[in-house]
N, C-alpha and C positions, 0 to 999 in steps of 0.2 A: 422422461417418464414417456411409458409404452405410449402414443394417439390413441390405442388401440381402447387403451384407460379413461380419456378426455373425449366429452361430450357434450357441448354448451355450457362449460365452464362446474363443470361434476363430475363427478368419478363416477366412472359404473360401477351395477354391484359386482363387487370380485369376489364374496366371501372374505376378505380381510379389511377390519376397520378401518377409518383414515381418523388421524389424533386432529381437535384443532389446538394450535399454536398461538399462544402472544409475546411479539415481543419487540423491543423498538431498537432501531439502528440504524445504519447509511444504505444506501445504496451505492454498488462499485462498477457495473454493470450490467448491463443489458443486451441481448441477439435476438435476433427474426427467429419467429417460431411458427412455421404452418402461415396461414397467408394472411389472420388477424392477430396472432397472439408473440409473446417475449418471452424469452426468459431471462428471468431477473437474475443475477444475483447482488444477496446482501450480506453484511455482516453486524450481526447484532451480538447483541451485552451479553441476553441468555443461552442463545444457544448459538455464538460463532460465526461462522460462514455456511448461509444460507440460498439452498438454489431453489427457486418457484415459476411455474408458468402463472406470466399475469394473462387471463383470458381477455380478448378485444382489446388489449393495450396499444396494439396499432391501429385503431380505429379513433377518429378526430371524437366519439361521444366517448372515447375511453374513462371512467371513472377512477381511474391509478391518475391520473392528472400528472400535476408537476412530483411526484412522491417515487417516480423511476430515475429520474435526472441525478447526477453523477453526487452523489455527496449528498442528495438529501437527509434530511436528518426524520427520519419515518418513525411511526406504531404501527404496525401490520399484525393480521392474521392472518395465516394461510395452513392448511390442511397439509399432514404428510403420513405416510405410512411406512413401513419400516422396509419394505423391501424395496424400495425408488428412491432414485436417487435423488429426482424433481418430485419439489410439494407443490399444492397449488394455492397462490395467492389469491385469498378471500376478499380484507380491505388493505387500503394502505394509505395513512392520513400524514400529510408532512406536517411535521413540528418546525419544521428550516428548513427555507430551502437555499442552495449555494447559485441560483443563478445568474444574480449581479457578479457575486463574483470571478463565476467559469465564462464570462462572456468577456474577459482577457486571456489571451490567446496564452499567455506565459504560463498563469496559475489552469488555468483548465487543462496544461500540458503534465503540470506540476500534480494537481490532482489526479489527474490519466495512472502516472505513476505510481503514488501514492496506493491506488486500489488495483494495482496489477501486483504490487510487491503483499498485499496481503491475501491476494487470491494465490498467488504462489507460496508463499511462504507459513500458512496455518489450514491448517486440515478443518474441511466442513464437520459441525456440529459440535464442537471443541470452542468452548465460552473462555475469552482472554479478556479478564476486563484489565489488563494493566495495555494492552493496546486499545482497546476500547476507550481508556484515559488519552492516552497517547493521540489520538483522533483528535477526541474533544476538544481537548487543549488545543492543540496544531488550529484546527480549522474557525475554535474563536479566533487565531488572530489574522483571519482575513480579514477581520472587523475595522484592524484598525493600521494604520502606514509598518510593513514589514521588507525585508530586503529578501526576494525571491528566492537567493542559492541559500541562506542562512536557511531559514524554514524548507524547503528541500530537504537538503541535504542533512538538518536533522532527522527529520521524521524520518528520511532513509537507513541512518546510523540507529537509530530506536529501534526500528524495525526488525533490522537485522541481529541485537543486540538482542531482544525481547523473544524474539525468534530461537533464541540460541545458539547461532553462528557465528557473531562476532567471535574472531581472534584475543586470543588473551595477549596482549603487546606488553609482555614484561620481562618476556625473556625470549631466545630465540629456538624457536624449536627442536633446528638441526643441531648447533655444537650445547646449548641449554647455558649457555651465556648471558646473562639479565644484561639489559638491552639499559645502556647507560643517558641520562636523562638528556644530555644534548646531545643525541646522537640519531641516525635515520634508524628507520627500515626498512628494509622490504618484505615484498606480499607477493610469495610463489603465488605463479599459477595454479596450484591448486588453494592457495586461498592462506596458506602458513603464512607467521612473520619469519622474519630470518636477519643475523645482523648483516653488514654490509659484506663483512669476509666470506659470510656463506652465499649472501645470496647471488644472482651473474645479475647481469647489466641490463638485461630484459623486463626483469622483477619491476615491477610498481614499486614506487618510493614515497613512504610518508616522511615528509621531512620533518625537523624539529619544530617549524613553526606551525604544519599538520596535527601534531601531536598533543599543540598545547592546546588545538581549539578540539580536540579527538575531548579532549582533557574539563576544558569548558563546559564543552556539550554536552558531557554526563553528567555535572553538577547542576545546570541551571535548568530553568523553565521552558519551554518552547515562546514564552511571549518574550523573556527577557534573550533570550538568544536570538529572536527572530528580525531583533533590532540593528542586530551589530551585523558590522561588515567584517566579512573576511578576507584577508590578502589577496591578491589573483594567484602568489605563488602560491600561497596555503591551499587556496580553496580547489584547486588545478589539483593538488597533490592528495587531496581526502577526496575529489572528486574520481582520478584512476586508483586508489587504493580498494573504493566503494564498487567500486564496478568490477576488479578482482575479483574482491570476495565472494560476489554475490554472482559473478560467473562462474565459479569454483563452485557455489552448490548448484544451480541450476541448471549447468554446461549449455546455455545458452543468453547472448543478449535477452532484455525487453525491448519489443519497440517503442514503449511511449520515453523510453530514454532518451529513443534517437530523434523522437521529436524535440526533448525538453532542449537537450543542445543545439539542436536546429535555430530553435527557435532564441535560445542563449545566444547563440551569436550574429544574429540579425540585429538592427539599429534598435530599435525598439528595445531588444532585452543588454546586452551589455557594450 
């Protein structure tokens, strides 16, 4: 939002009305704006991704409290105008905090990665109930014992699927040959699946074991899948393939993924 249209938390009269909207959602990201404010990114059930300025939120006496923390579940009201990218956050009531879960570095890195994926893959102001339900069910898994890698890759894979970018793993895109159930699949640099004969040695490989993981993931709830232990070789194959697919779509790596990988390689991780 143009700073000239913001003064003391209120919109300056510009001749265009602002609409007050209500939504429930998750806080995904914040970054500083001017001296005392933050720009906040939310994923809401009613309106998809919403960006709004939280006036005074960098103050110790901020009225928004923990509602802006990563994946806090909130009920919010905000003002929005058609010709402005940013709205103005009015209220932000916390329905559920993820403060305790996010105090663990590995879990915090996982949540940051999920948030970055949602921001990158889904456009603003487009509700997506399937993604909202995925996040709701997956976040509930944090309240019980879970395998971090399993839950991490479950949400990662499903976000790519729900965004419509996950490749069809039934047929080689180059030669058209159906993949045998017990064969490896290569993922090319552009994210397309190929048989071993067509794929180059530098391509990422989805092993037979990783294919079984994908298959189970596609028909299992996050609560059930998050308790499974993925064998290291299959996990690495799945991780490599997912990153090849995501990298082909976004044309760059996500910063939060490298933090996750670093933490998982430390003693308290793997």
